[in-house]
C-alpha positions as CSV (number, residue, x, y, z in Angstrom):
1,X,-11.4,-11.7,-10.6
2,X,-8.8,-11.9,-7.9
3,X,-8.6,-8.9,-6.2
4,X,-5.2,-7.8,-4.2
5,X,-5.0,-5.2,-1.1
6,X,-1.8,-4.3,0.3
7,X,-1.5,-2.8,3.9
8,X,1.4,-2.0,6.4
9,X,3.3,1.0,4.6
10,X,4.1,4.1,6.8
11,X,7.2,6.1,8.0
12,X,10.2,4.8,9.3
13,X,13.9,5.5,10.2
14,X,16.8,4.4,8.4
15,X,17.5,1.0,9.7
16,X,13.9,0.5,11.1
17,X,11.7,-2.7,10.0
18,X,8.4,-2.3,8.4
19,X,6.1,-5.6,7.5
20,X,4.0,-5.3,4.6
21,X,1.0,-7.7,3.9
22,X,-0.8,-8.4,0.7
23,X,-4.5,-10.1,0.6
24,X,-5.8,-11.9,-2.3
25,X,-9.4,-12.4,-2.9
26,X,-8.8,-16.0,-4.3
27,X,-6.2,-18.3,-5.9
28,X,-2.9,-17.6,-6.9
29,X,0.0,-19.2,-8.8
30,X,3.0,-16.6,-7.7
31,X,2.8,-13.2,-5.5
32,X,5.4,-10.5,-6.1
33,X,6.2,-7.4,-4.5
34,X,7.2,-4.6,-6.8
35,X,8.4,-0.9,-5.7
36,X,8.3,2.2,-8.0
37,X,10.4,5.3,-6.4
38,X,10.0,9.0,-7.9
39,X,11.0,9.2,-11.4
40,X,12.2,5.9,-11.5
41,X,10.5,2.9,-13.2
42,X,8.4,0.0,-10.9
43,X,11.4,-2.7,-10.1
44,X,10.6,-6.4,-8.9
45,X,11.9,-6.5,-5.5
46,X,10.3,-10.1,-4.6
47,X,8.9,-13.1,-5.4
48,X,7.2,-16.5,-4.4
49,X,5.8,-19.1,-6.5
50,X,2.5,-21.5,-4.8
51,X,4.0,-24.8,-5.8
52,X,7.0,-25.3,-3.6
53,X,7.7,-21.7,-2.1
54,X,10.7,-20.9,-4.3
55,X,11.5,-17.5,-3.7
56,X,13.7,-14.5,-6.1
57,X,15.2,-11.5,-4.8
58,X,16.3,-8.3,-6.1
59,X,20.2,-7.7,-5.5
60,X,19.6,-4.6,-3.2
61,X,17.1,-6.3,-0.7
62,X,19.0,-9.5,-0.6
63,X,19.8,-10.3,3.3
64,X,17.3,-7.6,4.5
65,X,13.9,-8.6,3.1
66,X,12.1,-11.6,3.6
67,X,9.1,-12.9,1.2
68,X,6.4,-15.4,2.6
69,X,3.1,-16.4,1.8
70,X,0.3,-18.2,3.4
71,X,-1.4,-20.4,1.2
72,X,-4.5,-21.3,3.2
73,X,-5.2,-17.7,3.6
74,X,-3.8,-16.4,0.3
75,X,-1.8,-14.1,2.1
76,X,1.9,-12.7,1.2
77,X,4.2,-10.7,3.1
78,X,7.6,-8.7,2.7
79,X,9.2,-8.2,5.9
80,X,12.1,-5.5,5.2
81,X,14.7,-4.8,7.9
82,X,17.5,-2.8,7.7
83,X,15.8,-0.1,5.4
84,X,17.5,2.8,3.9
85,X,16.7,5.8,2.4
86,X,16.5,4.2,-1.1
87,X,14.3,1.5,0.1
88,X,11.2,4.8,-0.4
89,X,8.5,4.4,-2.9
90,X,5.3,2.7,-3.3
91,X,5.3,-0.6,-2.7
92,X,2.8,-2.7,-5.3
93,X,1.7,-6.3,-4.6
94,X,1.1,-8.1,-7.6
95,X,-0.3,-11.7,-8.1
96,X,-0.2,-14.1,-11.3
97,X,-3.8,-16.0,-11.5
98,X,-5.1,-18.7,-13.5
99,X,-3.7,-18.7,-17.2
100,X,-0.8,-16.5,-15.8
101,X,-2.6,-13.2,-16.2
102,X,-1.3,-10.3,-14.0
103,X,-3.3,-8.8,-11.2
104,X,-2.3,-5.5,-9.1
105,X,-3.0,-4.0,-5.8
106,X,-3.1,-0.3,-5.5
107,X,0.2,0.1,-3.4
108,X,1.2,1.4,-0.4
109,X,3.5,3.8,0.5
110,X,7.0,3.5,2.4
111,X,9.4,6.3,3.4
112,X,12.3,5.8,5.0
113,X,13.6,9.0,6.2
114,X,14.9,10.3,9.7
């Protein structure tokens, strides 16, 4: 059973940066970051595929966030720049493993506030 552990959340001022990390205990086909703001549904922020490293971003984060991965270490990262208060929420790492099953991390809080 693959497990995910996120790290890197915290409090940052508007315009600041944070880097989230997700460590997987095994091989993953795709790694994604989702976020959930208070009172809102969980939404996809970005994803990256293992073969080829193709990526996809939510329109709201394009040009500000970058997802990357280290295949050899089963790690995924989300570099978040020019953060806005509306980026506040709990960020979850999700992975697709063998047979395309979903695995979720426990989440890490990101708060953007002055």
